C-alpha positions as CSV (number, residue, x, y, z in Angstrom):
1,M,-14.0,-4.7,-34.6
2,K,-12.0,-1.1,-32.9
3,M,-10.4,-3.6,-30.7
4,K,-8.6,-5.8,-33.5
5,K,-8.1,-2.7,-35.8
6,R,-6.1,-1.6,-32.6
7,L,-4.0,-4.5,-32.2
8,R,-3.2,-4.8,-35.8
9,V,-1.8,-1.0,-35.5
10,L,0.0,-1.6,-32.1
11,L,1.4,-4.6,-33.9
12,S,2.2,-3.2,-37.0
13,P,6.1,-2.6,-38.8
14,R,6.4,0.3,-37.0
15,N,5.5,-0.8,-33.7
16,I,6.6,-4.6,-34.1
17,F,10.1,-3.8,-32.2
18,P,9.3,-1.7,-29.0
19,V,6.3,-4.5,-27.9
20,S,8.6,-7.3,-28.7
21,M,11.5,-5.5,-26.9
22,L,9.0,-4.9,-23.7
23,A,7.6,-8.0,-23.9
24,I,10.9,-9.7,-23.9
25,V,11.6,-7.4,-20.7
26,A,8.4,-8.3,-19.2
27,V,9.0,-12.3,-19.1
28,F,12.3,-11.8,-17.9
29,A,10.8,-10.4,-14.8
30,V,7.7,-12.4,-14.3
31,F,9.2,-15.5,-15.0
32,A,13.0,-14.9,-13.9
33,E,13.6,-18.1,-12.1
34,F,12.9,-20.1,-14.7
35,I,14.9,-18.3,-17.5
36,A,18.2,-17.2,-15.5
37,P,20.4,-20.4,-15.1
38,Y,21.9,-19.0,-11.9
39,P,21.5,-17.1,-8.7
40,P,22.0,-13.5,-10.2
41,L,24.2,-12.4,-7.3
42,K,26.0,-15.9,-6.4
43,T,29.6,-15.8,-7.8
44,G,32.0,-18.0,-8.7
45,V,29.0,-20.2,-11.4
46,G,31.9,-19.8,-14.0
47,P,35.5,-18.5,-14.8
48,I,36.2,-14.9,-13.8
49,L,35.5,-12.5,-16.8
50,S,34.7,-14.9,-19.1
51,P,34.0,-14.0,-22.4
52,P,30.2,-14.9,-23.9
53,S,30.2,-18.7,-24.2
54,E,28.0,-21.8,-24.8
55,K,27.3,-21.8,-20.9
56,H,27.5,-18.1,-20.1
57,I,25.9,-16.0,-22.9
58,M,26.9,-13.0,-22.1
59,G,30.2,-14.1,-20.2
60,T,30.7,-13.5,-16.3
61,D,32.1,-10.7,-14.3
62,Q,34.8,-10.3,-12.1
63,V,33.9,-12.3,-9.3
64,G,32.5,-15.3,-11.6
65,S,29.0,-14.3,-11.8
66,D,26.8,-14.8,-14.6
67,I,25.7,-11.6,-16.3
68,F,22.8,-13.5,-18.3
69,S,21.1,-14.0,-15.2
70,Q,21.9,-10.6,-13.3
71,V,20.4,-9.2,-16.5
72,V,17.4,-11.0,-16.4
73,Y,16.5,-10.6,-12.8
74,G,17.5,-6.8,-13.5
75,S,14.4,-6.7,-15.4
76,R,11.9,-7.1,-12.5
77,T,13.5,-4.6,-10.9
78,A,13.2,-2.1,-13.4
79,L,10.1,-2.5,-14.1
80,F,9.0,-2.9,-10.3
81,V,11.2,0.0,-9.8
82,G,9.1,2.1,-13.3
83,L,6.0,0.8,-12.8
84,T,5.5,1.7,-8.9
85,S,6.9,5.2,-8.7
86,G,5.2,5.9,-11.9
87,L,2.0,4.9,-11.2
88,I,3.0,6.7,-7.5
89,G,3.6,10.1,-9.3
90,L,0.4,9.9,-11.3
91,A,-2.0,9.0,-8.8
92,I,-0.6,12.2,-6.8
93,A,-0.4,14.0,-10.0
94,L,-4.4,13.7,-10.7
95,S,-5.4,13.7,-7.3
96,L,-3.7,17.5,-7.2
97,G,-3.8,18.7,-10.8
98,L,-7.6,18.1,-11.3
99,F,-8.9,19.8,-8.2
100,A,-6.1,22.9,-8.6
101,G,-7.2,23.5,-12.3
102,Y,-11.2,22.7,-11.5
103,Y,-11.3,25.2,-8.5
104,G,-8.9,27.6,-8.5
105,S,-8.2,29.9,-6.4
106,K,-6.3,29.3,-3.5
107,L,-6.1,25.5,-3.4
108,D,-4.6,26.1,-7.2
109,M,-1.9,28.8,-5.8
110,L,-1.3,26.4,-2.9
111,I,-0.7,23.2,-5.0
112,M,1.5,25.1,-7.8
113,R,3.2,27.1,-4.8
114,T,4.1,23.6,-3.9
115,V,5.0,22.4,-7.2
116,D,7.5,25.1,-7.5
117,L,9.0,24.1,-4.6
118,F,9.5,20.5,-5.5
119,L,10.8,21.7,-8.7
120,S,13.6,23.7,-7.6
121,I,14.7,20.7,-5.1
122,P,18.0,19.2,-6.3
123,V,16.3,16.0,-6.9
124,F,19.0,13.3,-7.1
125,V,21.4,14.6,-4.4
126,F,17.9,14.5,-1.7
127,M,17.3,11.1,-2.9
128,I,20.7,10.1,-2.0
129,V,20.2,11.5,1.6
130,L,16.8,9.5,1.9
131,L,18.2,6.4,1.1
132,V,21.2,6.7,3.3
133,I,18.7,7.7,6.0
134,F,15.8,5.5,5.6
135,G,18.0,2.3,4.0
136,S,18.8,1.2,0.3
137,N,16.3,-1.3,-0.1
138,I,14.2,-1.8,-3.3
139,T,10.9,-0.6,-1.5
140,N,12.6,2.7,-0.4
141,I,13.9,3.4,-4.1
142,A,10.6,3.0,-5.9
143,L,8.5,4.7,-3.2
144,I,10.8,8.0,-2.9
145,L,11.7,7.8,-6.4
146,G,7.4,8.1,-6.9
147,L,7.7,10.8,-4.4
148,F,9.3,13.0,-7.0
149,S,7.4,12.0,-10.0
150,W,4.9,14.3,-9.6
151,P,5.2,17.6,-10.0
152,L,6.0,18.2,-14.0
153,M,2.7,15.4,-14.7
154,T,0.7,18.0,-12.2
155,R,1.5,20.8,-14.1
156,V,0.1,19.3,-17.0
157,V,-2.9,17.7,-15.4
158,R,-3.8,21.2,-14.0
159,S,-3.5,23.3,-17.1
160,Q,-5.9,20.8,-18.6
161,S,-8.0,20.4,-16.2
162,L,-8.1,24.3,-16.2
163,S,-9.1,24.5,-19.6
164,L,-11.4,21.9,-19.8
165,S,-13.5,22.9,-16.9
166,E,-14.5,26.2,-19.0
167,K,-15.7,23.8,-21.9
168,E,-19.4,23.6,-23.0
169,F,-19.8,19.9,-22.3
170,V,-18.8,21.2,-18.5
171,A,-20.8,23.6,-18.3
172,A,-24.0,21.7,-19.7
173,A,-22.7,19.0,-17.2
174,R,-23.4,21.7,-14.4
175,A,-26.5,22.4,-15.9
176,I,-28.2,19.3,-15.0
177,G,-26.7,19.0,-11.7
178,E,-23.7,16.9,-11.9
179,R,-21.7,16.9,-8.9
180,D,-18.2,18.1,-9.0
181,I,-16.9,15.1,-8.1
182,G,-18.7,13.4,-11.0
183,I,-17.6,16.4,-13.4
184,I,-13.8,15.8,-12.4
185,F,-13.7,12.7,-13.0
186,R,-16.4,11.8,-15.7
187,E,-16.0,14.6,-17.8
188,I,-12.7,16.1,-17.2
189,L,-10.5,13.2,-16.5
190,P,-11.1,11.1,-19.8
191,N,-10.1,14.4,-21.6
192,V,-7.1,14.5,-19.5
193,W,-5.2,11.2,-20.5
194,P,-3.7,12.0,-24.4
195,A,-1.6,15.2,-22.4
196,V,-0.7,13.0,-19.1
197,I,0.3,9.5,-20.9
198,P,3.2,10.8,-22.4
199,L,4.8,12.2,-19.4
200,F,3.7,8.8,-17.7
201,M,5.7,7.0,-20.1
202,M,8.9,8.9,-19.4
203,T,8.3,9.2,-15.7
204,I,8.4,5.2,-16.0
205,S,11.8,5.0,-18.3
206,G,13.1,8.1,-16.4
207,N,12.8,6.3,-13.2
208,I,14.4,3.0,-14.5
209,V,17.4,5.3,-15.4
210,A,17.5,6.5,-12.2
211,E,17.2,3.5,-10.1
212,S,20.3,2.1,-12.3
213,G,22.3,5.3,-11.8
214,L,21.5,4.6,-7.7
215,S,23.0,1.0,-8.3
216,F,25.8,1.9,-10.2
217,L,26.7,4.7,-7.8
218,G,26.2,2.0,-4.6
219,L,22.9,3.0,-3.4
220,G,20.6,0.4,-4.7
221,D,19.6,-2.8,-3.2
222,P,22.4,-4.8,-2.2
223,N,20.5,-7.9,-2.1
224,T,18.8,-7.0,-5.3
225,A,19.8,-7.4,-8.8
226,S,20.1,-4.5,-11.3
227,W,21.7,-3.2,-14.2
228,G,23.3,-0.4,-13.0
229,R,25.0,-2.8,-10.7
230,T,26.0,-5.0,-13.2
231,L,27.3,-2.1,-15.2
232,A,29.1,-1.0,-11.8
233,M,30.7,-4.0,-11.7
234,A,31.7,-3.9,-15.5
235,S,32.9,-0.5,-15.1
236,R,35.8,-1.9,-12.7
237,A,37.1,-4.7,-15.1
238,F,36.4,-2.7,-18.8
239,Y,40.3,-2.2,-19.0
240,A,41.0,-5.6,-18.4
241,G,38.8,-6.1,-21.9
242,S,35.7,-7.0,-20.5
243,W,33.7,-5.4,-22.7
244,W,30.5,-7.5,-22.2
245,G,29.8,-6.5,-19.0
246,I,29.7,-2.9,-20.6
247,L,27.5,-4.2,-23.9
248,F,24.6,-6.7,-23.0
249,P,23.3,-4.6,-19.5
250,G,23.7,-1.5,-21.3
251,L,21.9,-2.6,-24.7
252,V,19.2,-4.2,-22.5
253,L,18.9,-0.7,-20.6
254,T,19.3,1.5,-23.6
255,L,16.5,-0.5,-25.9
256,T,14.1,-0.8,-22.9
257,I,14.3,3.4,-22.6
258,I,13.7,3.6,-26.5
259,S,10.6,1.1,-26.5
260,L,9.0,3.0,-23.6
261,N,9.3,6.0,-25.6
262,L,8.2,4.8,-29.1
263,I,5.0,2.9,-27.6
264,S,4.4,6.5,-25.7
265,D,4.2,8.0,-29.1
266,Y,1.8,5.5,-30.2
267,L,-0.6,5.3,-27.2
268,V,-1.0,10.0,-27.7
269,S,-2.0,9.2,-31.2
270,L,-4.2,6.7,-30.2
271,L,-5.8,8.5,-27.6
272,T,-6.0,11.7,-29.7
273,R,-7.5,9.9,-32.5
274,T,-10.1,8.5,-30.4
275,E,-10.7,11.8,-29.3
276,K,-11.3,13.3,-32.1
């Protein structure tokens, strides 16, 4: 019954738009080969700078590539980079934050000074340097974004762990002989999720934007379709009247980020009610 109630709330009028938008992007990502009418990077599939038409519903760019196909395949790139980098950051944050908050002392100081160090680094510039060194393939982009995604989440996890470790239910678990590792993962971790979920979702959306920004600057994977790459191509032809190349990929990117944030709000309220 609880699951059915949560599903009804998730599909309520308030949430139907972000759920539908993310579902469309996910379907595009998974079934891109069957949805896209043309290979995304193939040139000359239509007239140059052709406006939206029955054959090219989002038009074409200055080399005759189909923009709709690029948007469809770009969904796969966005979700792969966003989810992979977000999960890497979350795994690091949970591993460091839970133990730093629970044990405190020198371990806490070492971890938090490392967090401060990473937060002081000009991340975007450093990412550009790493991509130049190791290469701009999609896997490297996801890994590098993931390695810079953990500091803020670690601070939140550490703060929650520090607070929860003083609670009565944790003291009770210690009193009955529960091992530290069991207390951390059975007692503290479930109570950390409501604080971590919004940052995790923001990390996913932020990394999607970061990948698009890198591709827009020409630092993305040259062999992979990306919303940022499509926007970069369109920006060079915008003054020739090619508005469609900016509108459609930009709109999909914007709506995806908004949808992720709205779903994040829903998940936070759901987890908060569950904890209560």
